[in-house]
N, C-alpha and C positions, 0 to 999 in steps of 0.2 A: 504494500500500500504506500503510495507516494504522499509526501507532504504537499498540501494544497499550495499552489502558487498564489502569491499575493495579488490582489487588485491594487496595483501600486499607487495610482493617483489618490483614491480615497484613503488608503492607509497613510500616505504622506500627509494628507490634509488633517487627519486625526492627530498624528504625531506633532505636526507644527502647531496645531491649536493647543495641544497639551503643553508644549514648551512655552508658548506665548502666554497662556492663561496662568501657568505656574509663576512666571515672572511678574505678571500684573498683580496677582493675588498677594505676592510676597511684599510688594512695594519696593523691591530692590531694582537695580539698574541694568542687570544683564547676567551673563554667564561667564564662568571660566571653566576650562576643561584641559585635561592632559592630552596632548597630541603625540601619539606614539609612533606614527607612521603606519599604523595598522588600519584595517577596514572599519572596525567598530568606532573608534574615535573619529575617523574621517566621516562616517555617516552621521554620527551625533552632531558634529560641527556643521555639517551641511544642512541638517534639519534646523538647527538653531539659527543659522544665518538666514534661511528662508523664513523662519518664524518671527525673528525680532530684529534682523538686520546685522550686518557685519560689524558695525561699530559697537554693538552690545555683546560681542563674543570675543573673548581673549583666549588664545591658545598658549599652553605652556609645554615646552619641550624640556624634559628632565632626564638627560642621559647619565648613565653610569659609565665607568671606564671600559666595561665589556660590551656596551651597547654598540650595535652595528651602525656604521656611518650612513648606510643606506636608509636606516629608519629615520634619522633626522632629516635627510634629504627629502624623503617622501613627505614628512610632516611640513617642511617648508614649502614644498611644491603645492600641497593641498591648501595651505594658508594663503599663498599667493593667488591661487585660483579663486578662493572664496573671498579674498580681500580683507582678511582678518589680521590683526596685529598679533605677533608672537613674542614670548619672552623665553630665553633659554636659562634654565637653572640647573647646573650640574649637581648631582647628588653625591658624587664620590667623596667630597670632604666630610659630609655628615656620616655616611655609611662607614667609611674607613676609620674615622675617629672612634666610632662605637666599637668596631671589631678589633681595634688595636688594644682595647682594654679587656675584651671578653675572650679573645682568641679566635682560632679558625672555626669555620662553620661549614655546613653542607650547602649546596646550591639552593635547595628549596627554602631553607631557613633564611638565607641571605636574600632570596627573591621576595619573601614575605616582608622583610625589613625594608627593602627598596620600595615595594608597593605602598607600605604605610608611610614612608618618608614622602613619597610623591603626593599622597593624599593630604598629608599634613601641610605641605607647601600650598596645595590648591586651596584648602580651607583658609589658610592664613591670607593668601592673596585675595581670595573672595571677600573676606572680611574687610581688608584694606580698600577694596574697590567697590564695596557695597553691592556685591553680586552673589549669585548662587553657583554651586558646583554642579556641573552637568555630568551625569553618569553615562557609562559606555558599555556596561555588561549586557550581553545578550541572553536570551532564554536558555540556550544550550548550556552556556557556562553556569548560569544560575542553577539549573537542574543538577548538573554534575559537580557542583561545588568548586568549579575551576576559577577560583578568584580568592583574593586574600580578604578575610573578614576584617573590617575597618581599614582596609587598604583600597584596592581598586573597586571593590563593590560598595564602598561608602560614597554617598553623594547626596545632593539636595533633592534631585529628582532624576529619573532615568527614562528616556524615551524608547530605549531598545529592549526593555526587559521582557516583552512578549513577542520578540522576533527571534526565531531560531536562526542559527548561523547561516544556513543556506538562504534564508529569507533576507538576512542582512546583505548578502551578496547581491540578491535580486534588487533590493531597494537602493543599494549603492549605485548600481548601474542607472537606475531611474534618476538619481541625483547627479549623474555624470562624474562620479568619483574617479580619479585617474586610474587607468587600467593597471598600472604598475602596482597600485595598492590593492585593487580588487583581486588580482590573480596570484599574488605571492602567497607562500605558505604562511598560515596564521602562526604568530609567535609572540610570546610575552617579552621576548628579547632580553631574557634574564642572564643567559650565558651563551657563548658562541655555539651556533648550530642547534639551539633549542627550538622545538616546534610544539605547538599545542597538541597536535594529534599524536606525536610520538610520546609525549608525556602522559597524555590521557590513555593511550593504548586503544583509541577509538577514532574512526574516521567520521568527520562531521556529516558528510552527506548521508551516511548510513545511520549514525546514531540519532540524527534529527528525525528520521522516519520512525525509528523505534520509540523515541520519547513521545512523539506525537500519538502513536498508537496507545502507549501505556497511559499517558497523562490526559490527553485531550479526547481520546476515544474510550478510555477506561477498559482497554483490552488487557486482561491479566492472564489469559490462558497461554501457557508455554507452547502448547501444540499449535495454537493459532499463530503465535509469533514465529514458530519454526516454519510453518507453512508459508509465511510471508518472507522467508529467506534469512531469518536471523538464527545463527548458531547459538547453542547453549552458552558457550564461553563468552560470546559477545553480549548476550542478554545479561548474564550474571555480572559481568564487569560493569555495565552501565547501571544496573539496579543497585549494585553495591555502592557505587559512588553517589547515586541519588539518595540512598538511605543513610549513608555514613555522614554526609555533609548537610543533612537537613537543617542543622542549627544556623547555617549561613543564610538561610532564607527567612530568619526571624530575628527580632530583637532578643537580647538575653532574657532567659526565663526569670521571672520574679516570683518569690515564694508567696503563695496565696493564703492570706489571713482573713479572707471573707469580705474585704472591702470592695466597694464598687469600682469599676474601671474609671480612670481619669478621662473626662471628656476632652475632645479637641478644643472646644470653646465653651465658655459659660457667659450668660447674660444676666445681670442683676436687674430685677424689675421692681 
C-alpha cells in the first residue's frame, strides 16, 4: 500500500496559514530557524517566507568542525534564493570547551550535545529578536524518535510535523527547493559520512509506507503487513523505535495528585 501523494497546493496553503497565524497570535515579529543545508529546514524556511515574508525569517547556520562544507553551501544557496538574511554561529568553541572537561565521548552523545547547543542558540537569538523558533522535524522522524529531545525537536511551532519524509520531498519540489538539497542523502551531518537511513537501519521510502499503515490506517496485523511487502525484521525494527522513543512525543510526565489540568488561558469575570 502506497503512501497517498499530497495535494500540494492546498497542503501548502494550510501550512502557510499555520505559520502566519502562529506569529500573529504570539504578537512577536517573525521566525528564526536553523539552516542545515538539508531538505527539512529548506522546506520550513520556504513555507515561512511564503507565509510572513523574507524579512521576518532569519536563518542560522551553526557548523561544527566535522560539518561538511557542502551543507553550509547549500544553506547559503537556499537563503539567497529565498532572500533571507543568515547568521553563521560556529558551535565548536562551546562543544569543545565542554568535552575538554568531561573527556571523550561517543558520536551519538556528542551529536545530542550539538543539537541542544544549536537549539539553545536559536532560542537565545529568538528572544533577542522578539521572534519564534520554527521547527523542522518531520512525521517520520517524530514517529521513530530520530531527533534529540530538547534539541532539534524543540521549537515554538512546527509546520512539518504531519508530513512524512517522502511527502517533505514532494512538497519541497512544489516550493522549488534547489535540486541539490532535494536529492542528496538525508543526514544530520553529525560526523563524516553519517546518513539518517544508515543510522536508523530503515529506508525512508519504505518505512513511510509502513508507518502510514500502522498509525494512520490502524493496521496491526503482521500477516497483512507481510502481504504488503514488509519483512518481519523491518517491521520489528520500526515498531521498536516507535515504542522505545514514545517519550519524545510528549512533555515530561508529571506525577498526578488529582488536581485539574492547567488551562491554556483563564479569564477573570
